[in-house]
N, C-alpha and C positions, 0 to 999 in steps of 0.2 A: 867259451869261446876264445880263443889266443890274442892276446895286447901288443906291439913290439912298444914302450917306454924305450924311447931314445932325449938322455939329457943328461949332460954332465956333473950337475949339481947328485954330489949323495943326497943331500938331506931330501931335495925337492923327489930323488928317486927312491927314493923308501918310503917315503909321504903317498906316491899317487900308487905303489907298488901293491901296498896295505890297505888304499882305499878301495882300490881294484879289487882286492885279492878280496876285499869284502861285503860288493859286489857279484860274485859267484864270476870271474876271471880269472884269468890265466895268465902274466902278466909273463914278455921274455923282455928280462934289460941288459940296454948299450951305452955306456957311457961317451957314445961320440959320434957322427956322421957317420964315419968310411962303418965300427960293427954297425950300424943300422943296414949301412946298407948291404952288408955281407948276409944278415941276415936274415931280406927280405931279400933278397939272388936263391933265396933255400928250397927245396920241393918242397916244405910247408910251413912254408913264411905265413908270418899272422896275417892276417887278411885286414883287419882293423890295428892302425898308426899313430899315437901322439907322438910329434918329433916336433923336439926343444928348435926355436930357427938357430940360438948361437949356439954350436957347440964346436971343439976343434977337430980338425982336418977336413972337416966336411959339415957346412951346416944345416940346417933339413930344408929350406925353402935348396941348396943344392941334390939332397936325398928327395925329396918332391920330383926335381924334371929326372934322376937319371929310372926312380920305381914309372914314370908315366912314358919313356921309350919303352918294357918290357914292350911286347906282342901278348898277350892275354883276352885271354873271354873271360874274365874275373880277375881286374879289376881289382887291388889293395883301398878298401879308403880311409886316407890320409886324413888326419888333423893338424895343425900345426898348434904347439904353444909359445905364446912371447910376450915379450913384455912392449912391444912395439903396439898400436893402438894406432896410428894413424892408417888415412883411409886407404890413404896410395903404395902403405905397408898391406891390407889389407887383400890389395885389387893385387898387391906385386906377391905375395901368396898362393894367391886362388887361381892368376895366371899358368904359375909352375906347376900347378896340377894338385893341390890340395885340395880336399872337401872342404874343412871347415879351417876354423879359427878361434881360441883360442886367446882373448885378456889374460896378461898373470896380474895382480893375481887372482884365482880363479875363483869361483862360486863351487862349492860339491855337489849343489842342482845342478846348476847351471853345465856341468862337466860330465854330470852323469847321465841327463837331460840329449842331449850332444853324442852322445856313446853310444846312447840308445840308438836315437837316430842312422848312426852309422851300423851298428848290428843293423837295420830291420831292414839299410841300402844293400849289406851282403850280403841276405837271407835273400833281394829280392835277386841282387847279380842274381847271385847261383843257384835258381830259379833257372829266372830266364838263359841264363846258359845251359842248365838240366836240357830247356824244352830247346833250344835253338839247338844244341848235339842229335836229341832224337827229331829231328827233325830235317835234321842234312845227313841222319842217315837213314832215316826212311826214304828220303828222296836218292840217296845212291844202291837200296840194297830192295832184290827183288823180295818181293812180300811172302811167295812159299817157298820157299828156298832157302833165308835166308843169308844169299850170296849177291854178287856186285849186277844192279840189273845192265838195262845194254847202256843204255848214258856211261855209266860211270864205266865198265870193262873199258869202251871204246875210248873214255878219256881217257884212262890207265893205259893203252894202246899208246895213244900216242906223246902221252908220256915219255912209253921207256925204249918209242922209235929215235926219239928225240936225245932219249941220256946212251939207247945202243954209238948213234950214228955222232957223239960228242969224245962217248969213251972209249970207243968202238968198241966194243962189250957184244955180247956172241943175244941173239931174240928169234926166236917165233913164235908163230899160235898155232894157235890146236882147234878144228873148229867140228865140233863131236852135233852128232846124231844118234839118239837112240831109237834103235832098226828095230822096227813094227811099230810103234808106241799103237799107234793110230786101231792096231789088230788089241791091243790091251785094255785104251780104254772102254772099244767096243763089245770087248768078252766079259771084263771086269765092275764098268765103273769110270768117270771119270775119277770120283773120289781112294781108287783103288791107283789112278795113274796117279793124283800126286803126289801118293805119297812114295812110288817109283820114281816119279823126279827127285822126292826129296835123296829115297835113299840113294839115288846115283847124284846127286850131288853131296854125299857122304862116302863114297867108294871115291869118287873122287877126287876129296879132297884128301881122303886117307895116303895120297900118290906123291902130292905138289909139294912141290921141295918150298920153302922158305922165297924167296925170292921167283915166287909161279903163284897167278892168281887166278881165279872162272868166277863170272859171269852171263848166269840167260841169258839172252840176246832173242829169245822168243818162240816158244811152245816147247818142243824136247830141243832144242838147241841153244848148244854152251859156246862160252868159247876160253877156252885157255890163255892166259900169256907170259911164252915161257923166256926167261932174262937169263943171258948167261950163255944158251946154249950155242956153240960152231958147230956141235958136231952130232946132228939130230938119230942121226943112226947108232950112233957112240952112246948117247944122256940113254936112249931107249925108254924115255921119262911117259911115251905115246904110247908102247908097247907095254909097258905094264902098269895103266891104266888101263886099259886093252881088255886086257888078263884077268885083270884084280874085274873088274864088271861083267865079264864070264865066269870065271868060279864063284860069284857069289850071289847066293841064293838075297829075295825080299819076301821077309813075312809079313802075309798080309790076316784081315782075321778071314777071307776068302782059300788062305793058303798061300806054300810059300813059289815066288816068281823067279821065273830068272831072266832076264834081257840082257840081249849085247846094243857093242857099240858100235859107229861106226866114226876113226878120224881122220880131216883131208889139214897135213898139216904145212905150213911152208916158213923157209925161215928166208929173213931180214938179210938185204944183199949190203947196205947202203944207199939206194933208188928208187923203195920202194917205196910210198905211203902209207895211209892205212888201208886205206879202197882198196889198194888194187893185192898189197899182204893179204886183202880179206879175198879177195874175190878168187886170188891164187890156190890162197887155201879153199875155197866152195868147191873148184875146180874137180881139188886132191879126192878131196867132200863126195862128189856125182863120182869120184871113178874108183872108190871104195863100194860106194854100194852098188856100181856095175856088176864089179865083180864075185860080187855074192856075200859085203856085208863085212861086219867081226872082224874088221880089219885096220890101217893106219896106212893108210896113201902119200909119200912124201910128194910136191908140188913139184920136185927138180925130179922125179924121180916118169912124169907122162909125157 
């Protein structure tokens, strides 16, 4: 585990570095507060830091304050090292964001015990962060296809509408429905039906650009949110998806299966909200089904 040592006295810095190496830690050495702050802003910053209170350019307590201003789910564990031992100083240090406080001259065994506490806290914080991220991912993604679920893709659409309105950029949505999907389930079973849905998701994502997103909004219905598309016909994103699905086969234990998709597309013109945009795309989708399926219909053309 990496530990930042911020100590302006060279002798104290070398001794502390030697002690930590003996205990199996890797030290990152700095001799003033500014250097410590620079290190703690780096991408691979140490998760535990020992900061001397009195340092040139920036005091340890100031470094604590600036570190705590960083928004992160994995905050570092900060130990202030100082000759100040009055209660008011301890309170001031803790209020600045320090997790612990060691007075000079320190006892090595006490220092080791406090560092071990910090190491345990960092590990626990990391585990909690991992659990939070896993739960957040699960809450936003469809468990079968592993793409955005209905709530997540609709939230994203709201954000993209706000961005398109603010930045005057293009935005369109494509409502996709697999053609005759009930027949797939009735003929091959729901397990094969699930494989078809997963494969369709793969076909779509293979054609999406970096600023496009897809989510499953229910059953065999999917919503594509495409940003930056002002001229839908010239962009041809949805035609490419429709063609790719048509020309691809899905290998299953019951043989190869071919599917097609109907897509209704609506463009944001600056006045629609998410409900009216989806309603326009749904109307276009209905028209695509009506004229024979396996096609893309734009709301502005019906």
